[in-house]
C-alpha positions as CSV (number, residue, x, y, z in Angstrom):
1,X,11.0,-128.0,-57.1
2,X,8.6,-126.9,-54.3
3,X,9.8,-129.5,-51.7
4,X,13.4,-128.2,-50.9
5,X,12.3,-124.7,-49.6
6,X,9.6,-126.1,-47.3
7,X,12.3,-128.7,-46.0
8,X,15.0,-125.9,-45.4
9,X,12.5,-123.6,-43.6
10,X,11.6,-126.4,-41.2
11,X,15.1,-125.9,-39.5
12,X,14.2,-124.1,-36.3
13,X,16.9,-125.3,-34.1
14,X,17.8,-123.2,-31.3
15,X,21.5,-123.7,-31.5
16,X,24.0,-125.4,-33.7
17,X,23.1,-128.6,-35.6
18,X,26.1,-130.7,-34.2
19,X,25.4,-129.6,-30.4
20,X,21.7,-130.0,-31.0
21,X,22.2,-133.9,-32.3
22,X,24.8,-134.6,-29.3
23,X,22.2,-133.1,-26.8
24,X,19.4,-135.4,-28.4
25,X,21.6,-138.0,-28.3
26,X,22.6,-137.8,-24.8
27,X,19.0,-137.3,-23.5
28,X,18.1,-140.7,-25.5
29,X,21.1,-142.3,-24.3
30,X,20.0,-142.0,-20.5
31,X,17.3,-144.6,-21.1
32,X,19.6,-147.0,-22.8
33,X,22.3,-147.1,-20.2
34,X,19.4,-147.8,-17.6
35,X,19.0,-151.2,-19.6
36,X,22.4,-152.0,-20.7
37,X,24.4,-151.4,-17.8
38,X,22.4,-154.0,-15.8
39,X,23.3,-156.7,-18.1
40,X,26.7,-157.8,-16.4
41,X,25.3,-157.1,-12.9
42,X,22.2,-159.4,-13.3
43,X,24.0,-162.6,-11.8
44,X,25.1,-160.3,-8.8
45,X,21.6,-158.8,-8.3
46,X,20.1,-162.1,-8.3
47,X,22.5,-163.6,-5.8
48,X,22.3,-160.9,-3.4
49,X,18.5,-160.3,-3.6
50,X,17.8,-164.0,-3.5
51,X,16.1,-164.2,-7.1
52,X,15.3,-168.0,-7.5
53,X,15.9,-168.5,-11.3
54,X,18.0,-167.1,-14.1
55,X,14.7,-166.0,-16.1
56,X,13.3,-164.1,-13.1
57,X,16.4,-162.0,-13.2
58,X,15.1,-160.7,-16.8
59,X,12.4,-158.8,-14.9
60,X,15.0,-156.1,-13.8
61,X,14.9,-155.2,-17.5
62,X,11.4,-155.9,-18.2
63,X,9.7,-153.8,-15.8
64,X,12.0,-150.8,-16.5
65,X,11.0,-151.2,-20.3
66,X,7.4,-151.4,-19.5
67,X,7.6,-148.4,-17.2
68,X,9.5,-146.7,-20.3
69,X,6.4,-147.0,-22.5
70,X,3.8,-146.4,-20.0
71,X,5.3,-143.1,-19.1
72,X,5.1,-141.8,-22.6
73,X,1.2,-141.5,-22.4
74,X,1.8,-138.9,-19.5
75,X,4.7,-136.9,-20.7
76,X,3.6,-136.2,-24.4
77,X,0.4,-134.6,-23.4
78,X,2.1,-132.8,-20.6
79,X,4.8,-131.5,-23.0
80,X,2.1,-130.1,-25.5
81,X,0.3,-128.4,-22.5
82,X,3.1,-127.1,-20.2
83,X,5.9,-127.0,-22.9
84,X,8.9,-129.2,-23.5
85,X,11.5,-127.8,-21.0
86,X,9.7,-128.1,-17.8
87,X,8.2,-131.5,-18.6
88,X,11.8,-132.7,-19.3
89,X,13.4,-131.2,-16.3
90,X,10.9,-132.7,-13.7
91,X,11.4,-136.1,-15.5
92,X,15.2,-136.0,-15.4
93,X,15.0,-135.3,-11.6
94,X,12.7,-138.1,-11.0
95,X,14.9,-140.3,-13.0
96,X,17.8,-139.5,-11.0
97,X,16.1,-139.9,-7.6
98,X,14.9,-143.1,-8.8
99,X,18.3,-144.6,-9.5
100,X,19.4,-143.1,-6.3
101,X,16.8,-145.2,-4.4
102,X,17.8,-148.4,-6.4
103,X,21.3,-148.0,-5.1
104,X,20.0,-148.5,-1.5
105,X,17.3,-151.3,-2.4
106,X,17.2,-154.1,0.1
107,X,14.8,-156.3,-1.7
108,X,14.0,-157.4,-5.2
109,X,10.4,-156.3,-5.2
110,X,11.7,-152.9,-3.9
111,X,14.2,-152.6,-6.7
112,X,11.4,-153.7,-9.5
113,X,9.3,-150.6,-8.0
114,X,11.9,-148.2,-8.3
115,X,13.1,-149.7,-11.7
116,X,9.4,-149.2,-13.0
117,X,9.6,-145.6,-11.6
118,X,12.9,-144.9,-13.2
119,X,11.6,-146.2,-16.5
120,X,8.3,-144.3,-16.2
121,X,10.5,-141.1,-15.8
122,X,13.0,-141.4,-18.2
123,X,10.3,-141.9,-20.8
124,X,10.5,-138.2,-21.2
125,X,13.9,-138.3,-23.0
126,X,12.2,-140.6,-25.9
127,X,8.8,-138.7,-26.5
128,X,9.7,-135.3,-25.4
129,X,12.9,-135.5,-27.2
130,X,11.2,-136.6,-30.5
131,X,8.7,-133.6,-29.9
132,X,11.7,-131.3,-29.7
133,X,13.2,-132.6,-32.8
134,X,9.7,-132.3,-34.6
135,X,9.5,-128.6,-33.5
136,X,12.7,-128.1,-35.3
137,X,12.7,-130.4,-38.0
138,X,10.3,-132.5,-40.3
139,X,10.3,-134.9,-43.3
140,X,13.8,-136.3,-44.3
141,X,15.7,-133.8,-42.4
142,X,14.1,-135.1,-39.4
143,X,15.0,-138.5,-40.3
144,X,18.4,-137.3,-41.0
145,X,18.7,-135.7,-37.2
146,X,17.3,-139.0,-35.7
147,X,19.9,-140.9,-37.6
148,X,22.7,-139.2,-36.6
149,X,21.2,-138.8,-33.0
150,X,21.0,-142.6,-33.0
151,X,24.8,-143.0,-34.3
152,X,25.8,-141.1,-30.8
153,X,23.1,-142.7,-29.0
154,X,24.4,-146.1,-29.9
155,X,27.5,-145.5,-28.4
156,X,25.7,-146.1,-25.1
157,X,24.8,-149.7,-25.6
158,X,28.3,-150.4,-27.1
159,X,29.8,-148.9,-23.8
160,X,27.4,-149.6,-21.3
161,X,27.9,-153.2,-20.6
162,X,31.6,-152.3,-20.3
163,X,31.0,-149.5,-18.1
164,X,28.6,-151.9,-15.9
165,X,31.5,-154.4,-15.9
166,X,34.2,-151.9,-14.9
167,X,32.0,-150.4,-12.1
168,X,31.8,-154.1,-10.7
169,X,35.5,-154.2,-10.5
170,X,35.4,-151.3,-8.0
171,X,32.1,-151.9,-6.2
172,X,28.9,-153.9,-6.2
173,X,25.9,-153.4,-8.7
174,X,24.7,-150.7,-6.4
175,X,27.4,-148.3,-7.7
176,X,26.0,-148.6,-11.0
177,X,22.9,-147.0,-10.1
178,X,24.9,-144.1,-8.6
179,X,26.8,-143.6,-11.5
180,X,23.6,-143.5,-13.7
181,X,22.3,-140.8,-11.1
182,X,25.5,-138.8,-11.6
183,X,25.4,-138.8,-15.4
184,X,21.7,-137.9,-15.3
185,X,22.8,-134.8,-13.1
186,X,25.3,-133.8,-15.9
187,X,22.6,-134.1,-18.6
188,X,20.3,-132.1,-16.6
189,X,22.9,-129.1,-16.2
190,X,23.5,-129.3,-20.2
191,X,19.8,-129.1,-21.1
192,X,18.9,-126.6,-18.6
193,X,21.4,-124.1,-19.7
194,X,21.3,-124.8,-23.4
195,X,17.8,-125.8,-24.6
196,X,15.1,-123.3,-24.4
197,X,11.3,-124.1,-25.1
198,X,10.9,-125.1,-28.7
199,X,7.1,-125.2,-28.6
200,X,5.9,-122.5,-30.9
201,X,3.1,-120.2,-29.8
202,X,1.2,-120.0,-26.7
203,X,0.6,-123.1,-24.4
204,X,-2.6,-124.8,-25.1
205,X,-5.0,-125.1,-22.1
206,X,-5.5,-128.7,-21.1
207,X,-8.8,-130.4,-21.8
208,X,-9.6,-134.0,-21.9
209,X,-11.5,-133.4,-25.3
210,X,-8.4,-132.0,-26.8
211,X,-6.3,-134.8,-25.5
212,X,-8.6,-137.6,-26.8
213,X,-9.0,-135.7,-30.3
214,X,-5.0,-135.9,-30.0
215,X,-5.0,-139.5,-29.4
216,X,-7.7,-140.2,-32.0
217,X,-5.7,-138.3,-34.8
218,X,-2.7,-140.3,-33.9
219,X,-4.3,-143.7,-34.2
220,X,-6.4,-142.9,-37.1
221,X,-3.6,-141.3,-39.4
222,X,-2.6,-143.9,-41.9
223,X,1.0,-143.4,-41.6
224,X,1.0,-142.8,-37.9
225,X,-1.0,-145.9,-37.2
226,X,0.8,-148.1,-39.7
227,X,4.3,-147.3,-39.2
228,X,3.8,-147.2,-35.3
229,X,2.6,-150.5,-35.2
230,X,5.4,-151.9,-37.5
231,X,7.9,-150.2,-35.2
232,X,6.1,-151.9,-32.1
233,X,6.7,-155.5,-33.8
234,X,10.4,-154.6,-34.4
235,X,10.9,-153.2,-30.8
236,X,9.4,-156.4,-29.6
237,X,12.2,-158.4,-31.2
238,X,14.9,-155.8,-30.1
239,X,13.7,-156.2,-26.4
240,X,13.7,-159.9,-26.6
241,X,17.3,-159.7,-27.6
242,X,18.4,-157.3,-24.9
243,X,16.3,-159.5,-22.4
244,X,18.0,-162.8,-23.3
245,X,21.3,-161.9,-24.7
246,X,23.0,-162.4,-21.5
247,X,21.8,-165.8,-21.0
248,X,22.5,-166.9,-24.5
249,X,26.1,-166.0,-24.4
250,X,26.7,-167.3,-21.1
251,X,24.6,-170.3,-21.4
252,X,24.6,-171.5,-25.0
253,X,28.0,-170.2,-26.1
254,X,29.8,-170.5,-22.6
255,X,31.4,-167.2,-23.2
256,X,30.0,-165.0,-20.4
257,X,33.4,-162.7,-20.5
258,X,32.7,-161.8,-24.2
259,X,29.4,-160.2,-23.3
260,X,30.8,-156.7,-24.0
261,X,32.2,-157.6,-27.3
262,X,29.0,-159.3,-28.4
263,X,26.9,-156.0,-27.5
264,X,29.7,-153.8,-29.2
265,X,29.4,-155.6,-32.4
266,X,25.9,-155.7,-32.7
267,X,25.3,-152.0,-31.5
268,X,28.3,-150.9,-33.6
269,X,26.5,-152.2,-36.6
270,X,23.2,-150.4,-35.8
271,X,25.4,-147.3,-35.5
272,X,27.1,-147.8,-38.8
273,X,23.5,-148.3,-40.3
274,X,22.2,-145.2,-38.9
275,X,25.2,-143.2,-40.6
276,X,24.5,-144.8,-43.8
277,X,21.0,-143.8,-43.3
278,X,21.8,-140.2,-42.5
279,X,23.9,-140.0,-45.7
280,X,21.6,-141.7,-48.4
281,X,17.9,-140.9,-46.8
282,X,17.7,-137.6,-48.3
283,X,18.3,-139.0,-51.9
284,X,16.7,-142.6,-51.8
285,X,13.9,-141.7,-49.3
286,X,12.7,-143.3,-46.0
287,X,10.2,-145.7,-47.7
288,X,12.8,-147.4,-49.9
289,X,15.6,-147.9,-47.4
290,X,13.2,-149.1,-44.4
291,X,11.5,-151.4,-46.6
292,X,14.4,-153.0,-47.9
293,X,16.0,-153.1,-44.4
294,X,12.8,-155.1,-43.1
295,X,13.0,-157.9,-45.7
296,X,16.9,-158.1,-45.3
297,X,16.3,-158.7,-41.7
298,X,13.6,-161.1,-42.2
299,X,15.7,-163.3,-44.4
300,X,18.6,-163.3,-42.0
301,X,16.3,-164.5,-39.1
302,X,15.5,-167.5,-41.5
303,X,19.2,-168.1,-42.2
304,X,19.8,-167.9,-38.5
305,X,17.1,-170.7,-38.0
306,X,18.5,-172.7,-40.9
307,X,21.9,-172.7,-39.5
308,X,20.9,-173.7,-36.0
309,X,18.8,-176.5,-37.4
310,X,21.9,-177.7,-39.3
311,X,24.1,-177.6,-36.1
312,X,26.3,-174.9,-37.6
313,X,25.9,-172.1,-35.1
314,X,28.8,-170.8,-33.1
315,X,29.5,-167.6,-31.2
316,X,31.2,-165.8,-34.2
317,X,28.4,-167.0,-36.7
318,X,25.8,-165.7,-34.1
319,X,27.4,-162.3,-33.5
320,X,28.1,-161.8,-37.3
321,X,24.6,-162.4,-38.2
322,X,23.0,-160.7,-35.4
323,X,25.1,-157.6,-36.1
324,X,23.7,-157.5,-39.7
325,X,20.2,-158.1,-38.1
326,X,20.7,-155.3,-35.9
327,X,22.0,-152.8,-38.8
328,X,18.7,-153.6,-40.7
329,X,16.8,-153.1,-37.6
330,X,18.6,-149.6,-37.2
331,X,17.8,-148.7,-40.7
332,X,14.1,-149.7,-40.6
333,X,13.3,-148.0,-37.1
334,X,14.8,-144.6,-37.5
335,X,12.6,-144.2,-40.8
336,X,9.6,-145.8,-39.5
337,X,9.9,-143.3,-36.4
338,X,10.2,-140.3,-39.0
339,X,7.3,-141.4,-41.5
340,X,5.0,-142.0,-38.4
341,X,5.4,-138.5,-37.2
342,X,5.3,-136.8,-40.6
343,X,1.6,-135.5,-40.3
344,X,1.7,-135.0,-36.6
345,X,3.2,-131.6,-36.1
346,X,0.7,-129.9,-34.5
347,X,0.4,-132.6,-31.8
348,X,3.9,-133.7,-31.8
349,X,4.1,-134.3,-28.1
350,X,0.7,-136.4,-27.6
351,X,1.4,-138.2,-31.1
352,X,5.0,-139.2,-30.2
353,X,3.6,-140.3,-26.6
354,X,0.9,-142.7,-28.1
355,X,3.2,-144.1,-30.7
356,X,6.2,-144.6,-27.9
357,X,3.7,-146.2,-25.6
358,X,2.7,-148.7,-28.2
359,X,6.2,-149.5,-29.5
360,X,7.9,-149.6,-26.1
361,X,5.1,-151.3,-23.7
362,X,3.7,-153.5,-26.2
363,X,7.1,-154.2,-27.6
364,X,8.5,-155.0,-24.0
365,X,5.7,-157.4,-23.5
366,X,6.6,-159.2,-26.7
367,X,10.2,-159.1,-25.7
368,X,9.4,-160.5,-22.2
369,X,7.7,-163.5,-23.9
370,X,10.6,-163.9,-26.3
371,X,13.0,-163.7,-23.3
372,X,10.9,-165.8,-21.0
373,X,10.7,-168.7,-23.9
374,X,14.5,-168.9,-23.5
375,X,15.2,-172.7,-22.8
376,X,19.1,-173.2,-23.4
377,X,19.0,-172.3,-27.2
378,X,18.7,-169.1,-29.6
379,X,15.7,-170.6,-31.4
380,X,13.3,-168.2,-29.5
381,X,15.3,-165.2,-30.5
382,X,15.6,-166.0,-34.1
383,X,11.9,-166.9,-34.0
384,X,11.1,-163.7,-32.5
385,X,12.9,-161.6,-35.1
386,X,11.4,-163.8,-38.1
387,X,7.7,-163.5,-36.6
388,X,8.0,-159.7,-35.7
389,X,9.7,-159.0,-38.9
390,X,6.8,-160.6,-41.0
391,X,4.1,-159.0,-38.9
392,X,6.0,-155.6,-39.6
393,X,6.2,-156.4,-43.2
394,X,2.5,-157.1,-43.5
395,X,1.4,-153.9,-41.7
396,X,3.8,-151.8,-43.9
397,X,2.1,-153.5,-46.9
398,X,-1.3,-152.7,-45.9
399,X,0.0,-149.1,-45.0
400,X,1.4,-148.5,-48.4
401,X,-0.6,-150.5,-50.8
402,X,1.2,-150.3,-54.3
403,X,4.1,-148.2,-52.8
404,X,6.4,-150.7,-51.3
405,X,10.2,-149.8,-51.8
406,X,9.3,-146.8,-54.1
407,X,12.1,-144.1,-53.4
408,X,9.9,-141.2,-53.3
């Protein structure tokens, strides 16, 4: 009887709920399109910039993801010190400039350097956005906002490969970076005209001691540490999929032209899972939904390996089972994020930066290992989801001893 009023009072959004969700989703999508629009362009980038092997082309994705994670360590504390709005604006401008430079890159090392810078800059759209959401919502309402935002956000990976392929019909891979820069400018205008500062109270003076205390609080809180590490393991499996899916569809199933449909199917299931989560999380709870989804994801990965060993894997089977895998991932990761931030309201920016750094940077390294293990089969990908899922399950079991799957 005492919970509902507290949750309702947590709504401090500066404008309407639907626009708030759309703006949050658009900010998050900027980082996603920096990954997914590149997938159809990897062969062209490799050919024009003289990249020796297909696996080396994966670094266009990997360095971006590493920057995306590392940048969060900076943006979070800055957002707690100077406020959410100025940090986000500066980061968006830097991201637009990085994409403009990438459009004119004459060498592969230069392209990788500006990709790293772009990922570092756009990291703010994750860490500062989560802090903004946490400023306005908490608990299950925050999980609902994140789920609805993710539904809109997932339109990006559904459309991004198609967008990238469409751009290639009218120009080279360089034009893709130009389009991203233009989309960034549009989001900058929207954010600057609609989103006020959401950090309540006076801005805190920066000190190394306060920063270190925030880091310590984040990594010693049971939920923050446990669910943050579990999310890291799952992100590793996701990034392994992103870095290797183009090669899998092209080399294993000889269906390169179907890459857009494969991405649409898997990302569409993630969007559907987040829609389901937004509708039932207030009733069933984040713990029950995420734990059930995690166990189901592990089971599907094991089934994938069994089918592969029996020689029954086809493109259709791969897409269907991978879509269900990504749906389970979506259910788990959105709730893991909300539970990791539950006790972090006072240091939301710093906490989300630490959690984001771990989940994205370490996840990118895990994903790079999975991607670089590609040798003409889907086995590394399926093993990645199985092993990462099992690691996450163990971490969650230690974090929630005796409370696994409980609805409340």
